[in-house]
NUNUVO-330662 format. One record per residue: residue number from 1; x, y, z of N, C-alpha, C, CB in turn. Coordinates in pm, whole numbers, plus 50000, padded with zeros to 5 digits. Glycine has a CB too. Example, Ala and Ser with C-alpha at 12.3 -4.5 7.8 and 13.67 -1.06 7.14 Angstrom:
! NUNUVO-330662
+------+-------+-------+-------+-------+-------+-------+-------+-------+-------+-------+-------+-------+
! resi !   n.x !   n.y !   n.z !  ca.x !  ca.y !  ca.z !   c.x !   c.y !   c.z !  cb.x !  cb.y !  cb.z !
+------+-------+-------+-------+-------+-------+-------+-------+-------+-------+-------+-------+-------+
!    1 ! 51319 ! 49431 ! 50780 ! 51230 ! 49550 ! 50780 ! 51320 ! 49670 ! 50780 ! 51131 ! 49553 ! 50905 !
!    2 ! 51285 ! 49775 ! 50708 ! 51367 ! 49894 ! 50714 ! 51290 ! 50003 ! 50787 ! 51408 ! 49940 ! 50572 !
+------+-------+-------+-------+-------+-------+-------+-------+-------+-------+-------+-------+-------+
END
This chain:
! NUNUVO-330662
+------+-------+-------+-------+-------+-------+-------+-------+-------+-------+-------+-------+-------+
! resi !   n.x !   n.y !   n.z !  ca.x !  ca.y !  ca.z !   c.x !   c.y !   c.z !  cb.x !  cb.y !  cb.z !
+------+-------+-------+-------+-------+-------+-------+-------+-------+-------+-------+-------+-------+
!    1 ! 50108 ! 49898 ! 49990 ! 49972 ! 50010 ! 49999 ! 50086 ! 50064 ! 50030 ! 49815 ! 50012 ! 50105 !
!    2 ! 50054 ! 50200 ! 49948 ! 50158 ! 50362 ! 49887 ! 50069 ! 50411 ! 50064 ! 50081 ! 50504 ! 49643 !
!    3 ! 50133 ! 50524 ! 50065 ! 50144 ! 50602 ! 50163 ! 49974 ! 50683 ! 50088 ! 50322 ! 50695 ! 50177 !
!    4 ! 49904 ! 50667 ! 50212 ! 49766 ! 50711 ! 50154 ! 49689 ! 50768 ! 50336 ! 49663 ! 50534 ! 50049 !
!    5 ! 49763 ! 50807 ! 50413 ! 49771 ! 50877 ! 50539 ! 49801 ! 50782 ! 50671 ! 49638 ! 50952 ! 50555 !
!    6 ! 49759 ! 50787 ! 50770 ! 49775 ! 50745 ! 50898 ! 49791 ! 50621 ! 50891 ! 49680 ! 50777 ! 50983 !
!    7 ! 49910 ! 50521 ! 50849 ! 49964 ! 50350 ! 50883 ! 49878 ! 50301 ! 50952 ! 50100 ! 50318 ! 50967 !
!    8 ! 49869 ! 50335 ! 51053 ! 49833 ! 50325 ! 51226 ! 49710 ! 50282 ! 51213 ! 49834 ! 50469 ! 51329 !
!    9 ! 49623 ! 50361 ! 51166 ! 49461 ! 50375 ! 51138 ! 49443 ! 50243 ! 51082 ! 49405 ! 50504 ! 51027 !
!   10 ! 49536 ! 50262 ! 50949 ! 49431 ! 50135 ! 50870 ! 49507 ! 49998 ! 50882 ! 49402 ! 50166 ! 50680 !
!   11 ! 49574 ! 49987 ! 50996 ! 49617 ! 49846 ! 51049 ! 49564 ! 49780 ! 51109 ! 49699 ! 49832 ! 51107 !
!   12 ! 49508 ! 49922 ! 51208 ! 49384 ! 49828 ! 51332 ! 49285 ! 49864 ! 51256 ! 49351 ! 49882 ! 51523 !
!   13 ! 49211 ! 49966 ! 51130 ! 49102 ! 49876 ! 51048 ! 49098 ! 49774 ! 51013 ! 49072 ! 49900 ! 50957 !
!   14 ! 49217 ! 49731 ! 50911 ! 49198 ! 49582 ! 50888 ! 49211 ! 49514 ! 50958 ! 49249 ! 49528 ! 50819 !
!   15 ! 49281 ! 49497 ! 51117 ! 49288 ! 49431 ! 51181 ! 49147 ! 49289 ! 51181 ! 49316 ! 49522 ! 51276 !
!   16 ! 48996 ! 49453 ! 51213 ! 48885 ! 49365 ! 51254 ! 48789 ! 49246 ! 51129 ! 48780 ! 49484 ! 51317 !
!   17 ! 48903 ! 49296 ! 51055 ! 48858 ! 49232 ! 50950 ! 48931 ! 49017 ! 50907 ! 48907 ! 49368 ! 50831 !
!   18 ! 48808 ! 48973 ! 50945 ! 48809 ! 48798 ! 50876 ! 48713 ! 48786 ! 50765 ! 48753 ! 48667 ! 50994 !
!   19 ! 48812 ! 48634 ! 50674 ! 48764 ! 48495 ! 50610 ! 48785 ! 48517 ! 50548 ! 48668 ! 48429 ! 50595 !
!   20 ! 48706 ! 48332 ! 50535 ! 48730 ! 48175 ! 50454 ! 48697 ! 48178 ! 50362 ! 48675 ! 48056 ! 50486 !
!   21 ! 48769 ! 48200 ! 50252 ! 48643 ! 48166 ! 50153 ! 48752 ! 48136 ! 50100 ! 48519 ! 48264 ! 50082 !
!   22 ! 48725 ! 47990 ! 49943 ! 48782 ! 47939 ! 49844 ! 48707 ! 48013 ! 49718 ! 48775 ! 47785 ! 49855 !
!   23 ! 48835 ! 48058 ! 49665 ! 48817 ! 48143 ! 49538 ! 48744 ! 48078 ! 49436 ! 48945 ! 48183 ! 49478 !
!   24 ! 48588 ! 48166 ! 49434 ! 48608 ! 48101 ! 49236 ! 48576 ! 48182 ! 49141 ! 48506 ! 47971 ! 49178 !
!   25 ! 48672 ! 48309 ! 49143 ! 48635 ! 48363 ! 49060 ! 48790 ! 48513 ! 49053 ! 48459 ! 48388 ! 49097 !
!   26 ! 48857 ! 48531 ! 48970 ! 48908 ! 48615 ! 48978 ! 48909 ! 48780 ! 49060 ! 48905 ! 48598 ! 48889 !
!   27 ! 48923 ! 48806 ! 49171 ! 48936 ! 48926 ! 49169 ! 48948 ! 49038 ! 49075 ! 49003 ! 48927 ! 49219 !
!   28 ! 48831 ! 49135 ! 49002 ! 48815 ! 49249 ! 48923 ! 48937 ! 49342 ! 48879 ! 48726 ! 49324 ! 48992 !
!   29 ! 49011 ! 49398 ! 48822 ! 49072 ! 49454 ! 48844 ! 49062 ! 49583 ! 48851 ! 49127 ! 49420 ! 48804 !
!   30 ! 49138 ! 49670 ! 48907 ! 49129 ! 49817 ! 48990 ! 49158 ! 49787 ! 49180 ! 48932 ! 49892 ! 48957 !
!   31 ! 49144 ! 49944 ! 49232 ! 49150 ! 49939 ! 49369 ! 49101 ! 49857 ! 49415 ! 49116 ! 50022 ! 49426 !
!   32 ! 49003 ! 49906 ! 49403 ! 48858 ! 49876 ! 49475 ! 48839 ! 49712 ! 49392 ! 48703 ! 50024 ! 49425 !
!   33 ! 48795 ! 49629 ! 49506 ! 48733 ! 49490 ! 49439 ! 48650 ! 49419 ! 49518 ! 48833 ! 49387 ! 49400 !
!   34 ! 48663 ! 49271 ! 49465 ! 48532 ! 49199 ! 49530 ! 48559 ! 49077 ! 49537 ! 48400 ! 49209 ! 49459 !
!   35 ! 48560 ! 48999 ! 49623 ! 48658 ! 48853 ! 49639 ! 48530 ! 48692 ! 49698 ! 48817 ! 48902 ! 49817 !
!   36 ! 48495 ! 48669 ! 49567 ! 48349 ! 48622 ! 49564 ! 48387 ! 48470 ! 49579 ! 48253 ! 48665 ! 49414 !
!   37 ! 48360 ! 48372 ! 49654 ! 48396 ! 48223 ! 49685 ! 48289 ! 48119 ! 49781 ! 48538 ! 48234 ! 49765 !
!   38 ! 48334 ! 48040 ! 49874 ! 48209 ! 47973 ! 49942 ! 48353 ! 47959 ! 50078 ! 48108 ! 47786 ! 49840 !
!   39 ! 48244 ! 47968 ! 50167 ! 48276 ! 47941 ! 50383 ! 48347 ! 47773 ! 50245 ! 48024 ! 47903 ! 50600 !
!   40 ! 48468 ! 47707 ! 50321 ! 48453 ! 47617 ! 50360 ! 48401 ! 47519 ! 50436 ! 48491 ! 47623 ! 50359 !
!   41 ! 48391 ! 47596 ! 50548 ! 48336 ! 47553 ! 50697 ! 48173 ! 47498 ! 50684 ! 48342 ! 47704 ! 50813 !
!   42 ! 48088 ! 47642 ! 50605 ! 47940 ! 47654 ! 50622 ! 47886 ! 47604 ! 50464 ! 47891 ! 47829 ! 50671 !
!   43 ! 48011 ! 47618 ! 50440 ! 47942 ! 47579 ! 50224 ! 47851 ! 47718 ! 50206 ! 47773 ! 47375 ! 50187 !
!   44 ! 47840 ! 47787 ! 50221 ! 47772 ! 47931 ! 50166 ! 47849 ! 48033 ! 50073 ! 47737 ! 48020 ! 50290 !
!   45 ! 47836 ! 48061 ! 49994 ! 47816 ! 48173 ! 49891 ! 47867 ! 48330 ! 49998 ! 47614 ! 48170 ! 49827 !
!   46 ! 47999 ! 48379 ! 49988 ! 48046 ! 48519 ! 50065 ! 48113 ! 48590 ! 49980 ! 48139 ! 48507 ! 50191 !
!   47 ! 48120 ! 48693 ! 50018 ! 48199 ! 48744 ! 49952 ! 48265 ! 48927 ! 50013 ! 48120 ! 48728 ! 49818 !
!   48 ! 48380 ! 48928 ! 50014 ! 48444 ! 49050 ! 50051 ! 48507 ! 49141 ! 49973 ! 48522 ! 49028 ! 50127 !
!   49 ! 48501 ! 49238 ! 50059 ! 48479 ! 49328 ! 49998 ! 48615 ! 49428 ! 50056 ! 48327 ! 49365 ! 50016 !
!   50 ! 48693 ! 49466 ! 49892 ! 48844 ! 49511 ! 50004 ! 48865 ! 49663 ! 49892 ! 49047 ! 49343 ! 50000 !
!   51 ! 48847 ! 49795 ! 49969 ! 48907 ! 49897 ! 49928 ! 49082 ! 49909 ! 49838 ! 48897 ! 49961 ! 50053 !
!   52 ! 49111 ! 49794 ! 49850 ! 49266 ! 49852 ! 49833 ! 49377 ! 49873 ! 49882 ! 49277 ! 49929 ! 49816 !
!   53 ! 49339 ! 49841 ! 50059 ! 49433 ! 49868 ! 50109 ! 49519 ! 49757 ! 50192 ! 49394 ! 49965 ! 50166 !
!   54 ! 49406 ! 49673 ! 50281 ! 49513 ! 49503 ! 50337 ! 49514 ! 49449 ! 50195 ! 49415 ! 49348 ! 50477 !
!   55 ! 49484 ! 49446 ! 50125 ! 49513 ! 49319 ! 49925 ! 49526 ! 49465 ! 49868 ! 49312 ! 49173 ! 49809 !
!   56 ! 49639 ! 49501 ! 49804 ! 49644 ! 49540 ! 49723 ! 49694 ! 49480 ! 49586 ! 49680 ! 49614 ! 49764 !
!   57 ! 49754 ! 49522 ! 49494 ! 49788 ! 49523 ! 49380 ! 49808 ! 49368 ! 49349 ! 49899 ! 49615 ! 49363 !
!   58 ! 49883 ! 49385 ! 49442 ! 49977 ! 49237 ! 49433 ! 49915 ! 49110 ! 49431 ! 50067 ! 49217 ! 49551 !
!   59 ! 49829 ! 49124 ! 49520 ! 49809 ! 49037 ! 49589 ! 49720 ! 48941 ! 49494 ! 49760 ! 49087 ! 49714 !
!   60 ! 49639 ! 49013 ! 49384 ! 49574 ! 48955 ! 49219 ! 49657 ! 48900 ! 49197 ! 49537 ! 49041 ! 49088 !
!   61 ! 49733 ! 48887 ! 49213 ! 49821 ! 48764 ! 49082 ! 49896 ! 48650 ! 49170 ! 49981 ! 48857 ! 48965 !
!   62 ! 49862 ! 48683 ! 49331 ! 49908 ! 48555 ! 49380 ! 49841 ! 48440 ! 49407 ! 49958 ! 48569 ! 49472 !
!   63 ! 49646 ! 48512 ! 49396 ! 49533 ! 48402 ! 49386 ! 49514 ! 48330 ! 49259 ! 49403 ! 48461 ! 49415 !
!   64 ! 49454 ! 48211 ! 49265 ! 49384 ! 48182 ! 49163 ! 49250 ! 48141 ! 49266 ! 49458 ! 48066 ! 49056 !
!   65 ! 49180 ! 48060 ! 49114 ! 49033 ! 48004 ! 49135 ! 49035 ! 47882 ! 49247 ! 48970 ! 47942 ! 48981 !
!   66 ! 49003 ! 47829 ! 49299 ! 49020 ! 47742 ! 49355 ! 49108 ! 47763 ! 49517 ! 49072 ! 47668 ! 49253 !
!   67 ! 49175 ! 47876 ! 49514 ! 49272 ! 47907 ! 49621 ! 49179 ! 47897 ! 49754 ! 49348 ! 48063 ! 49600 !
!   68 ! 49251 ! 47848 ! 49904 ! 49163 ! 47905 ! 49979 ! 49243 ! 48032 ! 50084 ! 49089 ! 47779 ! 50057 !
!   69 ! 49159 ! 48118 ! 50099 ! 49208 ! 48302 ! 50148 ! 49182 ! 48268 ! 50249 ! 49133 ! 48461 ! 50103 !
!   70 ! 49280 ! 48310 ! 50328 ! 49202 ! 48357 ! 50528 ! 49282 ! 48410 ! 50561 ! 49167 ! 48247 ! 50670 !
!   71 ! 49196 ! 48462 ! 50666 ! 49229 ! 48619 ! 50717 ! 49180 ! 48624 ! 50830 ! 49171 ! 48742 ! 50639 !
!   72 ! 49270 ! 48653 ! 50961 ! 49192 ! 48598 ! 51088 ! 49190 ! 48749 ! 51134 ! 49276 ! 48466 ! 51205 !
!   73 ! 49078 ! 48790 ! 51246 ! 49013 ! 48872 ! 51273 ! 49128 ! 48888 ! 51404 ! 48855 ! 48841 ! 51279 !
!   74 ! 49146 ! 49013 ! 51407 ! 49283 ! 49084 ! 51458 ! 49436 ! 49079 ! 51416 ! 49295 ! 49049 ! 51576 !
!   75 ! 49401 ! 48984 ! 51296 ! 49549 ! 49014 ! 51262 ! 49586 ! 49078 ! 51061 ! 49636 ! 48829 ! 51303 !
!   76 ! 49674 ! 49063 ! 51047 ! 49680 ! 49155 ! 50914 ! 49772 ! 49056 ! 50832 ! 49755 ! 49328 ! 50935 !
!   77 ! 49784 ! 48938 ! 50838 ! 49838 ! 48829 ! 50728 ! 49663 ! 48734 ! 50684 ! 49997 ! 48693 ! 50830 !
!   78 ! 49674 ! 48742 ! 50569 ! 49615 ! 48667 ! 50514 ! 49709 ! 48507 ! 50434 ! 49547 ! 48768 ! 50431 !
!   79 ! 49640 ! 48454 ! 50483 ! 49642 ! 48322 ! 50391 ! 49654 ! 48253 ! 50276 ! 49585 ! 48288 ! 50394 !
!   80 ! 49705 ! 48236 ! 50208 ! 49616 ! 48187 ! 50073 ! 49720 ! 48031 ! 50016 ! 49615 ! 48355 ! 49916 !
!   81 ! 49622 ! 47955 ! 50086 ! 49645 ! 47816 ! 50065 ! 49623 ! 47811 ! 49943 ! 49572 ! 47719 ! 50138 !
!   82 ! 49758 ! 47712 ! 49845 ! 49744 ! 47617 ! 49704 ! 49735 ! 47522 ! 49726 ! 49833 ! 47604 ! 49609 !
!   83 ! 49796 ! 47443 ! 49658 ! 49721 ! 47244 ! 49591 ! 49859 ! 47196 ! 49683 ! 49730 ! 47172 ! 49323 !
!   84 ! 49933 ! 47343 ! 49621 ! 50064 ! 47238 ! 49746 ! 50179 ! 47327 ! 49820 ! 50185 ! 47102 ! 49639 !
!   85 ! 50113 ! 47503 ! 49845 ! 50196 ! 47519 ! 49922 ! 50069 ! 47658 ! 50005 ! 50367 ! 47550 ! 49842 !
!   86 ! 50175 ! 47718 ! 50081 ! 50040 ! 47800 ! 50185 ! 50202 ! 47962 ! 50167 ! 49982 ! 47675 ! 50460 !
!   87 ! 50148 ! 48056 ! 50130 ! 50171 ! 48220 ! 50098 ! 50154 ! 48274 ! 50166 ! 50117 ! 48289 ! 50020 !
!   88 ! 50164 ! 48438 ! 50218 ! 50118 ! 48448 ! 50355 ! 50143 ! 48534 ! 50299 ! 50151 ! 48401 ! 50488 !
!   89 ! 50068 ! 48712 ! 50302 ! 50074 ! 48783 ! 50239 ! 50070 ! 48922 ! 50355 ! 49980 ! 48750 ! 50134 !
!   90 ! 50123 ! 49018 ! 50378 ! 50131 ! 49096 ! 50497 ! 50083 ! 49238 ! 50438 ! 50285 ! 49092 ! 50568 !
!   91 ! 50078 ! 49282 ! 50493 ! 49999 ! 49425 ! 50539 ! 50095 ! 49486 ! 50507 ! 49945 ! 49463 ! 50692 !
!   92 ! 50114 ! 49567 ! 50409 ! 50265 ! 49692 ! 50436 ! 50171 ! 49813 ! 50347 ! 50485 ! 49635 ! 50323 !
!   93 ! 50285 ! 49898 ! 50442 ! 50219 ! 50067 ! 50437 ! 50333 ! 50176 ! 50404 ! 50151 ! 50121 ! 50607 !
!   94 ! 50361 ! 50240 ! 50329 ! 50523 ! 50358 ! 50352 ! 50637 ! 50194 ! 50372 ! 50517 ! 50517 ! 50586 !
!   95 ! 50625 ! 50141 ! 50310 ! 50763 ! 49994 ! 50325 ! 50771 ! 49993 ! 50428 ! 50926 ! 49994 ! 50272 !
!   96 ! 50653 ! 49972 ! 50565 ! 50679 ! 49914 ! 50674 ! 50581 ! 49789 ! 50645 ! 50659 ! 50008 ! 50804 !
!   97 ! 50615 ! 49664 ! 50670 ! 50505 ! 49523 ! 50688 ! 50467 ! 49558 ! 50818 ! 50574 ! 49344 ! 50682 !
!   98 ! 50345 ! 49508 ! 50812 ! 50298 ! 49488 ! 50963 ! 50230 ! 49399 ! 50982 ! 50232 ! 49579 ! 51021 !
!   99 ! 50262 ! 49367 ! 51137 ! 50218 ! 49210 ! 51169 ! 50069 ! 49198 ! 51278 ! 50372 ! 49128 ! 51263 !
+------+-------+-------+-------+-------+-------+-------+-------+-------+-------+-------+-------+-------+
END
């Protein structure tokens, strides 16, 4: 994330987010986008709306349909579970990685 203001404020906002989604379609292009998929526990369709802060543009190139994306409340990491590996995507602001 480029400098868009108070990094601590944004980090605290994103700590509140949480999701567990099996990705069914690639996120659209643009700064704001929607992640659509199925919750693997409830089997219900779910959506997560991103305004481009936590999940910035590079994130879109890391994910593929069928990946499971997990973000726990209170954390700033998103785990991308692929078929044979797990990637960890960190929140970054002004060149600093927040955990």
